[in-house]
N, C-alpha and C positions, 0 to 999 in steps of 0.2 A: 728503219725498223717500222716506223710508224704504217708505212705503206704494206709491209709485207702483214702487218698484223690485219689490215683492212683488206687486201686483197687475197689473201690464202684461204680456202674452206676450213671451216670450222668442224670439228667433233670427228674427222677422220682417223680410222683404225688401221694403222700400217699392217701388212702381213710379214712374216718372218721370210728373206728371201733364201732361196737355195743359190749359194753362193756357188758351188761347184757348176750349175747348170748356167748361171750368170757367165761366169768367167768363160766358158765354153762359147758363148754368144759372142764375145769381145774377138773371136779367132776366126769369125766368118769374114770372107772377102769384102761384102758390102759395108761392114762395120769398120774395117781395116781402112777401106778407100774414104770412107767418111770423116774418120779421124784423120787421115793424112791431107784432106782437105780442110780442115781445120788448122792444121801446120803450116800448109802455106797461106792461108789466109791471114793467120797472126803473123807469119814470119815478113809478107809482104808489108803490114802496118808497121812492125818495131824496126826493119830495115830503115826507112826514114824516122820514125818517131824517137829511136836511140839516139839520132845525130840531129837532131831538128836544131838544136841551139847553134852548134858550129856551122850547119848548113845556111842557116838565117844570118848568123855573122859575114860569113861568106858571100851570099847574094846581096843583100840589102846593108851591110855594114850596121847591123842592128845593134842597139844599145841592150843592155840587161833590162830595163824597162820594157823597150818593147817585145822583147822575147818573153817576158812574163805574160804579158797582155797577149801574145800570139798561144800562150799556153793556154789561157782561159778560153780563148775562142775555140782553139781546138776541143776543150772539154764542153763546149756549147754545141760542136758538131757531134759530139761523140753522143750525147743526150738527144740530139734530133735523129741521126743516125738510128739508135738504138730502138726509138719508138716507131722510125719510120719502118725499119728492119722489121719488126714484130707484125707490124700491120700488114705490110705486103707477103709477108712468108704464110699469112693465113690464108691468102688467096692461091700463091703458088711458090712452093720453097724453093724451087730450082731456077723459076723466072727471077727470083728475088736475088739470089747467087749471082745468076748470069749478069742481070744488070748493075748490079753494084759493083761485081768485079770488073766489068767494063769501066764503070764510074771510076775505080780505084786507078784503074792503069792508065785512064786518060789524065787524071790529074797528077798522078808520079810521073808520067812523063813529061806534062807541060809545066810542072812546077818549079824548074829550074829557070824556066822563062818567065813565068808569072812572078817569083819571088824576086826579080829585078827592080819591083817597087814595093813599097810598104802595104799599098791600097791590094796590089795584084795579090801579095803572099799572105793577106788577111782572108781577101776571097778564097783563095784557093787551099788554107787550112781548114777554113770551116767545112768546105765542101769535102776535102780530103777524110777530115774527122767522120763527118757523117757516113760517106762510103765506105770506112774501115768499120765503125760499130754498126752499122747495117748489116754486114754480114754475121754479126754474132749470134742473133736468134734464130736465122736460117741454117747456120752451121749446127747450131745446138739441137734443130728440131729434126734436122737431116739424120745425124746421129741416134738420136732416140726412136725415130722412125723405123729404121734399121735394125736396131737393137733395141726393138719394142718387149722382148721377154725381159728385158733387164735394163728398164730405163734410168733407176737410178744410179747404178754403177756406170752404165754409158754415158750420163751426164756428167759424173764424177770423172772419168778417165777423159772426156774431152775438155775438161778444163785442163787436166794435165798437158793435153795435146796444145792448147793456146798456148801454155807457160812453154814448151816445147818450141814452139813456132817464134816465141820471144826470144829465145835463144838463138835459133836459126836466123832470124832477121838481123839481131845484132852481130853475129857472127858473119853474115854476107858483107854489112856494111865495112867492118873491120877490114874482110879480105879486100874489097874494092880500093879501100884507103890505102892498104898497105901496098897495093898494087901502083897507088900514084894518080890514080885516075879521078881522084877530085871528089868534090862532095854533089855534082850533078851525076855523076856515076852511082852515087849511094841511091838516089831517087829511082834512076833507070833499074837497078840490081831488085828493087822492091817492086816495080812493074813486073821484072821477070817473072818474080815467085808468084806475084797473082795473076800472071798470063798461065803459069803451070797450075795454079790452083781453076782456073777457068777452064782449062783442058781436061783437067780430071773432071771437073763437073760434069762436062759435055761428055767424057767418056762414061759415068757412071750413068749418065740418062740413058745413052745408047745400049749400056749392058742392060739396062731394066727393062727396056722396051723389047729385047731379043726374046724368042719364043721359048727359048732353052731356058733363060733367066725365068720367065715367067712361069714355065712349067715348075721348075725348082721352090719358088716360092709358094705356088700352090701346095706342093708337096709338104712344105715345113709348117 
């Protein structure tokens, strides 16, 4: 609360929104694609995060104390990643998304190997935590940039997309476990979701650079 009080502009007067017009903005293809990217990014994170305790137990025979310590380290990674994601997104939203999605994929693919030792698990989870939350600022900024006529509503809906990704990730992990593929496959399933998110980002970049799309954006 103190950080918000210090950081938010003072004396701003809000304008009454046109709800009908803002809802129409959310039906545009670029907005839908951006929201879907948020779903996949959050899904990639929660595929592993939902099952992090049993995964650590499986890989490192971790004690409850060690698992608690790992959750604290993940929180440190979240904070570092959120800061870095905002810094880099100010320079380039797309490059930030691509870079940290690639890092997330690498960490999730290698996590079952690195987590064979407690030190390896600790290093992997800090980097993994940073990569996951570094995606949050650029994902939010991408949604708001393509829905600039309705930034408030788009921002709110994007949080809903993040929570939908939470459910998708947990369900993906559950499906893998139900198939009997084990906790290593849970991490790989998260990497697959991150890979789909990366492909979607690249598709959006290509789509935005096409002459037809540029003409449409000018007309809007």
